[in-house]
N, CA, C, O and CB atoms as a CASP TS submission, in Angstrom:
PFRMAT TS
TARGET T0000
AUTHOR 0000-0000-0000
METHOD Language model
MODEL 1
PARENT N/A
ATOM      1  N   MET     1      13.618   0.363   3.915  1.00  0.00           N
ATOM      2  CA  MET     1      12.556   0.238   4.893  1.00  0.00           C
ATOM      3  C   MET     1      12.992   0.899   6.188  1.00  0.00           C
ATOM      4  O   MET     1      14.187   1.045   6.447  1.00  0.00           O
ATOM      5  CB  MET     1      12.188  -1.241   5.125  1.00  0.00           C
ATOM      6  N   THR     2      12.034   1.294   6.993  1.00  0.00           N
ATOM      7  CA  THR     2      12.375   1.889   8.282  1.00  0.00           C
ATOM      8  C   THR     2      12.452   0.802   9.345  1.00  0.00           C
ATOM      9  O   THR     2      11.886  -0.280   9.191  1.00  0.00           O
ATOM     10  CB  THR     2      11.341   2.967   8.682  1.00  0.00           C
ATOM     11  N   LEU     3      13.151   1.102  10.405  1.00  0.00           N
ATOM     12  CA  LEU     3      13.272   0.152  11.510  1.00  0.00           C
ATOM     13  C   LEU     3      11.896  -0.178  12.082  1.00  0.00           C
ATOM     14  O   LEU     3      11.645  -1.318  12.474  1.00  0.00           O
ATOM     15  CB  LEU     3      14.188   0.717  12.613  1.00  0.00           C
ATOM     16  N   TYR     4      11.014   0.802  12.132  1.00  0.00           N
ATOM     17  CA  TYR     4       9.682   0.579  12.681  1.00  0.00           C
ATOM     18  C   TYR     4       8.900  -0.456  11.864  1.00  0.00           C
ATOM     19  O   TYR     4       8.039  -1.147  12.408  1.00  0.00           O
ATOM     20  CB  TYR     4       8.910   1.896  12.733  1.00  0.00           C
ATOM     21  N   GLU     5       9.189  -0.564  10.587  1.00  0.00           N
ATOM     22  CA  GLU     5       8.508  -1.531   9.713  1.00  0.00           C
ATOM     23  C   GLU     5       9.091  -2.943   9.839  1.00  0.00           C
ATOM     24  O   GLU     5       8.552  -3.890   9.267  1.00  0.00           O
ATOM     25  CB  GLU     5       8.597  -1.070   8.260  1.00  0.00           C
ATOM     26  N   GLY     6      10.181  -3.082  10.581  1.00  0.00           N
ATOM     27  CA  GLY     6      10.852  -4.371  10.724  1.00  0.00           C
ATOM     28  C   GLY     6      10.017  -5.398  11.476  1.00  0.00           C
ATOM     29  O   GLY     6       9.046  -5.059  12.152  1.00  0.00           O
ATOM     30  N   LYS     7      10.409  -6.641  11.346  1.00  0.00           N
ATOM     31  CA  LYS     7       9.709  -7.747  11.995  1.00  0.00           C
ATOM     32  C   LYS     7      10.541  -8.277  13.164  1.00  0.00           C
ATOM     33  O   LYS     7      11.768  -8.348  13.098  1.00  0.00           O
ATOM     34  CB  LYS     7       9.415  -8.879  10.980  1.00  0.00           C
ATOM     35  N   THR     8       9.841  -8.643  14.228  1.00  0.00           N
ATOM     36  CA  THR     8      10.471  -9.165  15.438  1.00  0.00           C
ATOM     37  C   THR     8      11.283 -10.420  15.125  1.00  0.00           C
ATOM     38  O   THR     8      10.830 -11.288  14.379  1.00  0.00           O
ATOM     39  CB  THR     8       9.410  -9.471  16.508  1.00  0.00           C
ATOM     40  N   GLY     9      12.490 -10.513  15.700  1.00  0.00           N
ATOM     41  CA  GLY     9      13.346 -11.678  15.523  1.00  0.00           C
ATOM     42  C   GLY     9      14.273 -11.597  14.326  1.00  0.00           C
ATOM     43  O   GLY     9      15.124 -12.470  14.150  1.00  0.00           O
ATOM     44  N   ARG    10      14.132 -10.584  13.510  1.00  0.00           N
ATOM     45  CA  ARG    10      14.975 -10.460  12.314  1.00  0.00           C
ATOM     46  C   ARG    10      16.177  -9.564  12.574  1.00  0.00           C
ATOM     47  O   ARG    10      16.164  -8.726  13.476  1.00  0.00           O
ATOM     48  CB  ARG    10      14.160  -9.910  11.140  1.00  0.00           C
ATOM     49  N   LYS    11      17.213  -9.756  11.769  1.00  0.00           N
ATOM     50  CA  LYS    11      18.439  -8.959  11.888  1.00  0.00           C
ATOM     51  C   LYS    11      18.474  -7.921  10.780  1.00  0.00           C
ATOM     52  O   LYS    11      18.095  -8.187   9.640  1.00  0.00           O
ATOM     53  CB  LYS    11      19.703  -9.862  11.830  1.00  0.00           C
ATOM     54  N   TYR    12      18.939  -6.726  11.145  1.00  0.00           N
ATOM     55  CA  TYR    12      18.998  -5.605  10.207  1.00  0.00           C
ATOM     56  C   TYR    12      20.340  -4.905  10.329  1.00  0.00           C
ATOM     57  O   TYR    12      21.086  -5.126  11.283  1.00  0.00           O
ATOM     58  CB  TYR    12      17.844  -4.610  10.461  1.00  0.00           C
ATOM     59  N   ARG    13      20.639  -4.058   9.353  1.00  0.00           N
ATOM     60  CA  ARG    13      21.835  -3.218   9.379  1.00  0.00           C
ATOM     61  C   ARG    13      21.385  -1.782   9.107  1.00  0.00           C
ATOM     62  O   ARG    13      20.625  -1.525   8.173  1.00  0.00           O
ATOM     63  CB  ARG    13      22.913  -3.700   8.320  1.00  0.00           C
ATOM     64  N   VAL    14      21.862  -0.854   9.931  1.00  0.00           N
ATOM     65  CA  VAL    14      21.483   0.554   9.794  1.00  0.00           C
ATOM     66  C   VAL    14      22.098   1.114   8.516  1.00  0.00           C
ATOM     67  O   VAL    14      23.303   1.002   8.293  1.00  0.00           O
ATOM     68  CB  VAL    14      21.938   1.382  11.035  1.00  0.00           C
ATOM     69  N   GLU    15      21.249   1.722   7.674  1.00  0.00           N
ATOM     70  CA  GLU    15      21.738   2.362   6.453  1.00  0.00           C
ATOM     71  C   GLU    15      21.901   3.858   6.653  1.00  0.00           C
ATOM     72  O   GLU    15      22.915   4.428   6.250  1.00  0.00           O
ATOM     73  CB  GLU    15      20.789   2.090   5.287  1.00  0.00           C
ATOM     74  N   SER    16      20.915   4.504   7.269  1.00  0.00           N
ATOM     75  CA  SER    16      21.007   5.935   7.538  1.00  0.00           C
ATOM     76  C   SER    16      19.976   6.316   8.593  1.00  0.00           C
ATOM     77  O   SER    16      19.042   5.570   8.885  1.00  0.00           O
ATOM     78  CB  SER    16      20.795   6.760   6.240  1.00  0.00           C
ATOM     79  N   MET    17      20.182   7.506   9.155  1.00  0.00           N
ATOM     80  CA  MET    17      19.260   8.027  10.165  1.00  0.00           C
ATOM     81  C   MET    17      18.788   9.405   9.722  1.00  0.00           C
ATOM     82  O   MET    17      19.593  10.307   9.491  1.00  0.00           O
ATOM     83  CB  MET    17      19.938   8.094  11.574  1.00  0.00           C
ATOM     84  N   GLU    18      17.499   9.551   9.609  1.00  0.00           N
ATOM     85  CA  GLU    18      16.912  10.814   9.190  1.00  0.00           C
ATOM     86  C   GLU    18      16.273  11.508  10.391  1.00  0.00           C
ATOM     87  O   GLU    18      15.137  11.979  10.330  1.00  0.00           O
ATOM     88  CB  GLU    18      15.869  10.589   8.069  1.00  0.00           C
ATOM     89  N   THR    19      17.028  11.557  11.470  1.00  0.00           N
ATOM     90  CA  THR    19      16.561  12.186  12.701  1.00  0.00           C
ATOM     91  C   THR    19      17.248  13.540  12.844  1.00  0.00           C
ATOM     92  O   THR    19      18.166  13.866  12.091  1.00  0.00           O
ATOM     93  CB  THR    19      16.845  11.279  13.943  1.00  0.00           C
ATOM     94  N   GLY    20      16.796  14.311  13.805  1.00  0.00           N
ATOM     95  CA  GLY    20      17.430  15.590  14.076  1.00  0.00           C
ATOM     96  C   GLY    20      18.863  15.401  14.539  1.00  0.00           C
ATOM     97  O   GLY    20      19.246  14.311  14.965  1.00  0.00           O
ATOM     98  N   GLU    21      19.649  16.457  14.456  1.00  0.00           N
ATOM     99  CA  GLU    21      21.074  16.373  14.809  1.00  0.00           C
ATOM    100  C   GLU    21      21.286  15.912  16.248  1.00  0.00           C
ATOM    101  O   GLU    21      22.175  15.105  16.519  1.00  0.00           O
ATOM    102  CB  GLU    21      21.745  17.725  14.603  1.00  0.00           C
ATOM    103  N   GLU    22      20.476  16.420  17.163  1.00  0.00           N
ATOM    104  CA  GLU    22      20.617  16.067  18.582  1.00  0.00           C
ATOM    105  C   GLU    22      20.319  14.582  18.816  1.00  0.00           C
ATOM    106  O   GLU    22      21.048  13.899  19.536  1.00  0.00           O
ATOM    107  CB  GLU    22      19.679  16.935  19.443  1.00  0.00           C
ATOM    108  N   VAL    23      19.250  14.098  18.206  1.00  0.00           N
ATOM    109  CA  VAL    23      18.872  12.687  18.355  1.00  0.00           C
ATOM    110  C   VAL    23      19.918  11.794  17.698  1.00  0.00           C
ATOM    111  O   VAL    23      20.280  10.751  18.243  1.00  0.00           O
ATOM    112  CB  VAL    23      17.474  12.423  17.737  1.00  0.00           C
ATOM    113  N   THR    24      20.401  12.198  16.536  1.00  0.00           N
ATOM    114  CA  THR    24      21.422  11.414  15.839  1.00  0.00           C
ATOM    115  C   THR    24      22.676  11.283  16.696  1.00  0.00           C
ATOM    116  O   THR    24      23.245  10.196  16.797  1.00  0.00           O
ATOM    117  CB  THR    24      21.769  12.058  14.484  1.00  0.00           C
ATOM    118  N   ARG    25      23.110  12.369  17.308  1.00  0.00           N
ATOM    119  CA  ARG    25      24.297  12.320  18.170  1.00  0.00           C
ATOM    120  C   ARG    25      24.081  11.391  19.356  1.00  0.00           C
ATOM    121  O   ARG    25      24.989  10.655  19.742  1.00  0.00           O
ATOM    122  CB  ARG    25      24.656  13.724  18.668  1.00  0.00           C
ATOM    123  N   ARG    26      22.887  11.420  19.937  1.00  0.00           N
ATOM    124  CA  ARG    26      22.587  10.554  21.081  1.00  0.00           C
ATOM    125  C   ARG    26      22.602   9.086  20.670  1.00  0.00           C
ATOM    126  O   ARG    26      23.141   8.245  21.389  1.00  0.00           O
ATOM    127  CB  ARG    26      21.222  10.917  21.688  1.00  0.00           C
ATOM    128  N   LEU    27      22.015   8.774  19.523  1.00  0.00           N
ATOM    129  CA  LEU    27      22.018   7.400  19.028  1.00  0.00           C
ATOM    130  C   LEU    27      23.432   6.930  18.719  1.00  0.00           C
ATOM    131  O   LEU    27      23.774   5.777  18.980  1.00  0.00           O
ATOM    132  CB  LEU    27      21.142   7.280  17.782  1.00  0.00           C
ATOM    133  N   GLN    28      24.253   7.810  18.168  1.00  0.00           N
ATOM    134  CA  GLN    28      25.647   7.463  17.887  1.00  0.00           C
ATOM    135  C   GLN    28      26.403   7.187  19.178  1.00  0.00           C
ATOM    136  O   GLN    28      27.234   6.280  19.230  1.00  0.00           O
ATOM    137  CB  GLN    28      26.335   8.587  17.100  1.00  0.00           C
ATOM    138  N   ALA    29      26.120   7.965  20.222  1.00  0.00           N
ATOM    139  CA  ALA    29      26.767   7.742  21.517  1.00  0.00           C
ATOM    140  C   ALA    29      26.374   6.386  22.102  1.00  0.00           C
ATOM    141  O   ALA    29      27.142   5.788  22.856  1.00  0.00           O
ATOM    142  CB  ALA    29      26.400   8.867  22.498  1.00  0.00           C
ATOM    143  N   LEU    30      25.189   5.904  21.759  1.00  0.00           N
ATOM    144  CA  LEU    30      24.716   4.603  22.226  1.00  0.00           C
ATOM    145  C   LEU    30      25.208   3.456  21.333  1.00  0.00           C
ATOM    146  O   LEU    30      24.927   2.289  21.606  1.00  0.00           O
ATOM    147  CB  LEU    30      23.194   4.597  22.286  1.00  0.00           C
ATOM    148  N   GLY    31      25.943   3.796  20.267  1.00  0.00           N
ATOM    149  CA  GLY    31      26.508   2.775  19.393  1.00  0.00           C
ATOM    150  C   GLY    31      25.698   2.489  18.152  1.00  0.00           C
ATOM    151  O   GLY    31      26.021   1.566  17.405  1.00  0.00           O
ATOM    152  N   LEU    32      24.654   3.259  17.915  1.00  0.00           N
ATOM    153  CA  LEU    32      23.805   3.045  16.746  1.00  0.00           C
ATOM    154  C   LEU    32      24.249   3.995  15.645  1.00  0.00           C
ATOM    155  O   LEU    32      23.788   5.134  15.568  1.00  0.00           O
ATOM    156  CB  LEU    32      22.298   3.258  17.092  1.00  0.00           C
ATOM    157  N   ILE    33      25.168   3.506  14.779  1.00  0.00           N
ATOM    158  CA  ILE    33      25.681   4.315  13.682  1.00  0.00           C
ATOM    159  C   ILE    33      25.439   3.570  12.381  1.00  0.00           C
ATOM    160  O   ILE    33      25.046   2.403  12.395  1.00  0.00           O
ATOM    161  CB  ILE    33      27.193   4.632  13.872  1.00  0.00           C
ATOM    162  N   GLU    34      25.670   4.235  11.257  1.00  0.00           N
ATOM    163  CA  GLU    34      25.486   3.597   9.960  1.00  0.00           C
ATOM    164  C   GLU    34      26.368   2.361   9.858  1.00  0.00           C
ATOM    165  O   GLU    34      27.550   2.402  10.200  1.00  0.00           O
ATOM    166  CB  GLU    34      25.800   4.581   8.816  1.00  0.00           C
ATOM    167  N   GLY    35      25.791   1.265   9.389  1.00  0.00           N
ATOM    168  CA  GLY    35      26.516   0.009   9.255  1.00  0.00           C
ATOM    169  C   GLY    35      26.404  -0.904  10.462  1.00  0.00           C
ATOM    170  O   GLY    35      26.868  -2.043  10.417  1.00  0.00           O
ATOM    171  N   THR    36      25.794  -0.425  11.543  1.00  0.00           N
ATOM    172  CA  THR    36      25.675  -1.223  12.758  1.00  0.00           C
ATOM    173  C   THR    36      24.636  -2.329  12.581  1.00  0.00           C
ATOM    174  O   THR    36      23.509  -2.051  12.173  1.00  0.00           O
ATOM    175  CB  THR    36      25.303  -0.331  13.950  1.00  0.00           C
ATOM    176  N   PRO    37      24.999  -3.582  12.881  1.00  0.00           N
ATOM    177  CA  PRO    37      23.994  -4.652  12.856  1.00  0.00           C
ATOM    178  C   PRO    37      23.162  -4.612  14.136  1.00  0.00           C
ATOM    179  O   PRO    37      23.664  -4.256  15.202  1.00  0.00           O
ATOM    180  CB  PRO    37      24.670  -6.043  12.693  1.00  0.00           C
ATOM    181  N   LEU    38      21.898  -4.978  14.019  1.00  0.00           N
ATOM    182  CA  LEU    38      21.015  -5.023  15.181  1.00  0.00           C
ATOM    183  C   LEU    38      19.968  -6.095  14.985  1.00  0.00           C
ATOM    184  O   LEU    38      19.706  -6.529  13.863  1.00  0.00           O
ATOM    185  CB  LEU    38      20.348  -3.660  15.422  1.00  0.00           C
ATOM    186  N   THR    39      19.368  -6.520  16.090  1.00  0.00           N
ATOM    187  CA  THR    39      18.282  -7.498  16.056  1.00  0.00           C
ATOM    188  C   THR    39      17.064  -6.865  16.704  1.00  0.00           C
ATOM    189  O   THR    39      17.162  -6.282  17.784  1.00  0.00           O
ATOM    190  CB  THR    39      18.680  -8.830  16.780  1.00  0.00           C
ATOM    191  N   LEU    40      15.926  -6.977  16.056  1.00  0.00           N
ATOM    192  CA  LEU    40      14.674  -6.463  16.612  1.00  0.00           C
ATOM    193  C   LEU    40      14.113  -7.542  17.532  1.00  0.00           C
ATOM    194  O   LEU    40      13.645  -8.582  17.068  1.00  0.00           O
ATOM    195  CB  LEU    40      13.642  -6.078  15.475  1.00  0.00           C
ATOM    196  N   LEU    41      14.161  -7.288  18.838  1.00  0.00           N
ATOM    197  CA  LEU    41      13.763  -8.295  19.823  1.00  0.00           C
ATOM    198  C   LEU    41      12.274  -8.311  20.112  1.00  0.00           C
ATOM    199  O   LEU    41      11.665  -9.378  20.181  1.00  0.00           O
ATOM    200  CB  LEU    41      14.502  -8.071  21.096  1.00  0.00           C
ATOM    201  N   ASN    42      11.680  -7.130  20.281  1.00  0.00           N
ATOM    202  CA  ASN    42      10.297  -7.074  20.737  1.00  0.00           C
ATOM    203  C   ASN    42       9.642  -5.782  20.284  1.00  0.00           C
ATOM    204  O   ASN    42      10.316  -4.791  20.001  1.00  0.00           O
ATOM    205  CB  ASN    42      10.223  -7.201  22.261  1.00  0.00           C
ATOM    206  N   ARG    43       8.320  -5.808  20.220  1.00  0.00           N
ATOM    207  CA  ARG    43       7.530  -4.636  19.857  1.00  0.00           C
ATOM    208  C   ARG    43       6.498  -4.430  20.960  1.00  0.00           C
ATOM    209  O   ARG    43       5.696  -5.322  21.236  1.00  0.00           O
ATOM    210  CB  ARG    43       6.843  -4.808  18.445  1.00  0.00           C
ATOM    211  N   LYS    44       6.514  -3.275  21.580  1.00  0.00           N
ATOM    212  CA  LYS    44       5.578  -2.973  22.665  1.00  0.00           C
ATOM    213  C   LYS    44       4.280  -2.397  22.122  1.00  0.00           C
ATOM    214  O   LYS    44       4.222  -1.975  20.967  1.00  0.00           O
ATOM    215  CB  LYS    44       6.208  -1.996  23.663  1.00  0.00           C
ATOM    216  N   LYS    45       3.237  -2.376  22.951  1.00  0.00           N
ATOM    217  CA  LYS    45       1.900  -1.969  22.520  1.00  0.00           C
ATOM    218  C   LYS    45       1.824  -0.546  21.971  1.00  0.00           C
ATOM    219  O   LYS    45       1.105  -0.299  21.003  1.00  0.00           O
ATOM    220  CB  LYS    45       0.955  -2.097  23.663  1.00  0.00           C
ATOM    221  N   LYS    46       2.546   0.379  22.567  1.00  0.00           N
ATOM    222  CA  LYS    46       2.436   1.771  22.133  1.00  0.00           C
ATOM    223  C   LYS    46       3.450   2.144  21.059  1.00  0.00           C
ATOM    224  O   LYS    46       3.674   3.329  20.812  1.00  0.00           O
ATOM    225  CB  LYS    46       2.602   2.686  23.315  1.00  0.00           C
ATOM    226  N   GLY    47       4.058   1.167  20.424  1.00  0.00           N
ATOM    227  CA  GLY    47       4.940   1.425  19.299  1.00  0.00           C
ATOM    228  C   GLY    47       6.423   1.378  19.595  1.00  0.00           C
ATOM    229  O   GLY    47       7.228   1.478  18.669  1.00  0.00           O
ATOM    230  N   ALA    48       6.815   1.229  20.847  1.00  0.00           N
ATOM    231  CA  ALA    48       8.238   1.167  21.181  1.00  0.00           C
ATOM    232  C   ALA    48       8.841  -0.153  20.696  1.00  0.00           C
ATOM    233  O   ALA    48       8.178  -1.190  20.702  1.00  0.00           O
ATOM    234  CB  ALA    48       8.445   1.326  22.704  1.00  0.00           C
ATOM    235  N   LEU    49      10.096  -0.100  20.281  1.00  0.00           N
ATOM    236  CA  LEU    49      10.810  -1.290  19.836  1.00  0.00           C
ATOM    237  C   LEU    49      11.959  -1.574  20.789  1.00  0.00           C
ATOM    238  O   LEU    49      12.607  -0.652  21.286  1.00  0.00           O
ATOM    239  CB  LEU    49      11.329  -1.118  18.389  1.00  0.00           C
ATOM    240  N   ILE    50      12.205  -2.843  21.041  1.00  0.00           N
ATOM    241  CA  ILE    50      13.350  -3.267  21.844  1.00  0.00           C
ATOM    242  C   ILE    50      14.354  -3.890  20.880  1.00  0.00           C
ATOM    243  O   ILE    50      14.036  -4.847  20.174  1.00  0.00           O
ATOM    244  CB  ILE    50      12.927  -4.284  22.989  1.00  0.00           C
ATOM    245  N   LEU    51      15.573  -3.342  20.854  1.00  0.00           N
ATOM    246  CA  LEU    51      16.612  -3.791  19.943  1.00  0.00           C
ATOM    247  C   LEU    51      17.770  -4.401  20.711  1.00  0.00           C
ATOM    248  O   LEU    51      17.988  -4.086  21.881  1.00  0.00           O
ATOM    249  CB  LEU    51      17.102  -2.636  19.077  1.00  0.00           C
ATOM    250  N   TYR    52      18.505  -5.269  20.051  1.00  0.00           N
ATOM    251  CA  TYR    52      19.765  -5.766  20.590  1.00  0.00           C
ATOM    252  C   TYR    52      20.861  -5.179  19.710  1.00  0.00           C
ATOM    253  O   TYR    52      20.979  -5.523  18.534  1.00  0.00           O
ATOM    254  CB  TYR    52      19.818  -7.356  20.623  1.00  0.00           C
ATOM    255  N   VAL    53      21.669  -4.280  20.297  1.00  0.00           N
ATOM    256  CA  VAL    53      22.704  -3.572  19.559  1.00  0.00           C
ATOM    257  C   VAL    53      24.003  -3.617  20.349  1.00  0.00           C
ATOM    258  O   VAL    53      24.041  -3.203  21.507  1.00  0.00           O
ATOM    259  CB  VAL    53      22.283  -2.109  19.276  1.00  0.00           C
ATOM    260  N   ARG    54      25.060  -4.114  19.735  1.00  0.00           N
ATOM    261  CA  ARG    54      26.398  -4.122  20.344  1.00  0.00           C
ATOM    262  C   ARG    54      26.412  -4.680  21.766  1.00  0.00           C
ATOM    263  O   ARG    54      27.056  -4.115  22.650  1.00  0.00           O
ATOM    264  CB  ARG    54      26.959  -2.721  20.355  1.00  0.00           C
ATOM    265  N   GLY    55      25.706  -5.782  21.985  1.00  0.00           N
ATOM    266  CA  GLY    55      25.742  -6.462  23.270  1.00  0.00           C
ATOM    267  C   GLY    55      24.818  -5.906  24.331  1.00  0.00           C
ATOM    268  O   GLY    55      24.910  -6.313  25.489  1.00  0.00           O
ATOM    269  N   THR    56      23.939  -4.999  23.982  1.00  0.00           N
ATOM    270  CA  THR    56      23.009  -4.439  24.966  1.00  0.00           C
ATOM    271  C   THR    56      21.636  -4.249  24.340  1.00  0.00           C
ATOM    272  O   THR    56      21.493  -4.186  23.118  1.00  0.00           O
ATOM    273  CB  THR    56      23.536  -3.096  25.519  1.00  0.00           C
ATOM    274  N   ARG    57      20.635  -4.160  25.197  1.00  0.00           N
ATOM    275  CA  ARG    57      19.273  -3.911  24.717  1.00  0.00           C
ATOM    276  C   ARG    57      18.998  -2.410  24.746  1.00  0.00           C
ATOM    277  O   ARG    57      19.441  -1.704  25.652  1.00  0.00           O
ATOM    278  CB  ARG    57      18.223  -4.681  25.580  1.00  0.00           C
ATOM    279  N   LEU    58      18.277  -1.944  23.763  1.00  0.00           N
ATOM    280  CA  LEU    58      17.977  -0.534  23.609  1.00  0.00           C
ATOM    281  C   LEU    58      16.513  -0.396  23.215  1.00  0.00           C
ATOM    282  O   LEU    58      16.037  -1.122  22.342  1.00  0.00           O
ATOM    283  CB  LEU    58      18.911   0.131  22.556  1.00  0.00           C
ATOM    284  N   ALA    59      15.796   0.524  23.843  1.00  0.00           N
ATOM    285  CA  ALA    59      14.397   0.777  23.504  1.00  0.00           C
ATOM    286  C   ALA    59      14.298   2.088  22.742  1.00  0.00           C
ATOM    287  O   ALA    59      14.870   3.099  23.150  1.00  0.00           O
ATOM    288  CB  ALA    59      13.509   0.813  24.778  1.00  0.00           C
ATOM    289  N   LEU    60      13.567   2.066  21.631  1.00  0.00           N
ATOM    290  CA  LEU    60      13.338   3.268  20.835  1.00  0.00           C
ATOM    291  C   LEU    60      11.852   3.430  20.591  1.00  0.00           C
ATOM    292  O   LEU    60      11.146   2.456  20.329  1.00  0.00           O
ATOM    293  CB  LEU    60      14.107   3.205  19.495  1.00  0.00           C
ATOM    294  N   GLY    61      11.378   4.663  20.678  1.00  0.00           N
ATOM    295  CA  GLY    61       9.982   4.953  20.399  1.00  0.00           C
ATOM    296  C   GLY    61       9.702   4.981  18.908  1.00  0.00           C
ATOM    297  O   GLY    61      10.620   5.012  18.089  1.00  0.00           O
ATOM    298  N   LYS    62       8.417   4.969  18.568  1.00  0.00           N
ATOM    299  CA  LYS    62       7.997   4.972  17.171  1.00  0.00           C
ATOM    300  C   LYS    62       8.491   6.209  16.433  1.00  0.00           C
ATOM    301  O   LYS    62       8.865   6.127  15.263  1.00  0.00           O
ATOM    302  CB  LYS    62       6.483   4.887  17.080  1.00  0.00           C
ATOM    303  N   ASP    63       8.494   7.356  17.110  1.00  0.00           N
ATOM    304  CA  ASP    63       8.898   8.601  16.455  1.00  0.00           C
ATOM    305  C   ASP    63      10.358   8.571  16.009  1.00  0.00           C
ATOM    306  O   ASP    63      10.707   9.211  15.017  1.00  0.00           O
ATOM    307  CB  ASP    63       8.674   9.777  17.390  1.00  0.00           C
ATOM    308  N   ILE    64      11.204   7.850  16.712  1.00  0.00           N
ATOM    309  CA  ILE    64      12.614   7.735  16.317  1.00  0.00           C
ATOM    310  C   ILE    64      12.810   6.564  15.360  1.00  0.00           C
ATOM    311  O   ILE    64      13.465   6.716  14.328  1.00  0.00           O
ATOM    312  CB  ILE    64      13.512   7.561  17.558  1.00  0.00           C
ATOM    313  N   SER    65      12.258   5.409  15.684  1.00  0.00           N
ATOM    314  CA  SER    65      12.479   4.216  14.864  1.00  0.00           C
ATOM    315  C   SER    65      11.898   4.349  13.454  1.00  0.00           C
ATOM    316  O   SER    65      12.354   3.670  12.534  1.00  0.00           O
ATOM    317  CB  SER    65      11.875   3.006  15.549  1.00  0.00           C
ATOM    318  N   SER    66      10.906   5.209  13.276  1.00  0.00           N
ATOM    319  CA  SER    66      10.334   5.396  11.939  1.00  0.00           C
ATOM    320  C   SER    66      11.196   6.307  11.071  1.00  0.00           C
ATOM    321  O   SER    66      10.869   6.534   9.906  1.00  0.00           O
ATOM    322  CB  SER    66       8.927   5.971  12.048  1.00  0.00           C
ATOM    323  N   HIS    67      12.305   6.838  11.624  1.00  0.00           N
ATOM    324  CA  HIS    67      13.215   7.684  10.857  1.00  0.00           C
ATOM    325  C   HIS    67      14.609   7.062  10.715  1.00  0.00           C
ATOM    326  O   HIS    67      15.557   7.731  10.303  1.00  0.00           O
ATOM    327  CB  HIS    67      13.327   9.048  11.514  1.00  0.00           C
ATOM    328  N   ILE    68      14.719   5.785  11.058  1.00  0.00           N
ATOM    329  CA  ILE    68      15.986   5.062  10.890  1.00  0.00           C
ATOM    330  C   ILE    68      15.802   4.064   9.751  1.00  0.00           C
ATOM    331  O   ILE    68      14.964   3.166   9.835  1.00  0.00           O
ATOM    332  CB  ILE    68      16.423   4.332  12.224  1.00  0.00           C
ATOM    333  N   LEU    69      16.581   4.223   8.698  1.00  0.00           N
ATOM    334  CA  LEU    69      16.476   3.337   7.547  1.00  0.00           C
ATOM    335  C   LEU    69      17.401   2.142   7.735  1.00  0.00           C
ATOM    336  O   LEU    69      18.572   2.300   8.083  1.00  0.00           O
ATOM    337  CB  LEU    69      16.815   4.090   6.240  1.00  0.00           C
ATOM    338  N   VAL    70      16.870   0.950   7.504  1.00  0.00           N
ATOM    339  CA  VAL    70      17.631  -0.284   7.686  1.00  0.00           C
ATOM    340  C   VAL    70      17.480  -1.187   6.471  1.00  0.00           C
ATOM    341  O   VAL    70      16.593  -1.006   5.636  1.00  0.00           O
ATOM    342  CB  VAL    70      17.176  -1.020   8.956  1.00  0.00           C
ATOM    343  N   LYS    71      18.379  -2.168   6.402  1.00  0.00           N
ATOM    344  CA  LYS    71      18.304  -3.195   5.370  1.00  0.00           C
ATOM    345  C   LYS    71      18.367  -4.532   6.090  1.00  0.00           C
ATOM    346  O   LYS    71      19.187  -4.721   6.988  1.00  0.00           O
ATOM    347  CB  LYS    71      19.463  -3.048   4.300  1.00  0.00           C
ATOM    348  N   GLU    72      17.511  -5.450   5.701  1.00  0.00           N
ATOM    349  CA  GLU    72      17.496  -6.758   6.349  1.00  0.00           C
ATOM    350  C   GLU    72      18.742  -7.545   5.987  1.00  0.00           C
ATOM    351  O   GLU    72      19.159  -7.582   4.829  1.00  0.00           O
ATOM    352  CB  GLU    72      16.241  -7.544   5.956  1.00  0.00           C
ATOM    353  N   GLU    73      19.331  -8.175   6.999  1.00  0.00           N
ATOM    354  CA  GLU    73      20.502  -9.030   6.812  1.00  0.00           C
ATOM    355  C   GLU    73      20.028 -10.393   6.335  1.00  0.00           C
ATOM    356  O   GLU    73      19.037 -10.926   6.836  1.00  0.00           O
ATOM    357  CB  GLU    73      21.335  -9.155   8.131  1.00  0.00           C
ATOM    358  N   LEU    74      20.726 -10.945   5.381  1.00  0.00           N
ATOM    359  CA  LEU    74      20.385 -12.276   4.883  1.00  0.00           C
ATOM    360  C   LEU    74      20.859 -13.317   5.878  1.00  0.00           C
ATOM    361  O   LEU    74      21.906 -13.159   6.507  1.00  0.00           O
ATOM    362  CB  LEU    74      21.009 -12.529   3.487  1.00  0.00           C
ATOM    363  N   ALA    75      20.080 -14.388   6.019  1.00  0.00           N
ATOM    364  CA  ALA    75      20.453 -15.480   6.938  1.00  0.00           C
ATOM    365  C   ALA    75      21.703 -16.163   6.415  1.00  0.00           C
ATOM    366  O   ALA    75      21.879 -16.342   5.210  1.00  0.00           O
ATOM    367  CB  ALA    75      19.290 -16.514   7.095  1.00  0.00           C
ATOM    368  N   GLU    76      22.564 -16.537   7.345  1.00  0.00           N
ATOM    369  CA  GLU    76      23.830 -17.188   6.950  1.00  0.00           C
ATOM    370  C   GLU    76      23.701 -18.674   6.975  1.00  0.00           C
ATOM    371  O   GLU    76      24.662 -19.382   6.674  1.00  0.00           O
ATOM    372  CB  GLU    76      24.970 -16.766   7.857  1.00  0.00           C
TER
END
């Protein structure tokens, strides 16, 4: 599933990113790499997502979040 399809309040793990090389490098610099756990905090009206990644909040637009493949983390 893509990150954009995720549900608010759930935890996910990044499986892969199907974004352009430049965008992928920028996301990696922000700490969003394959295997990174994240929490989907909020969904804004125009499609932007607010994530909690590595101790900080990060906003991603629909065009980027719809190209990041994630897997839902099972509750512990």
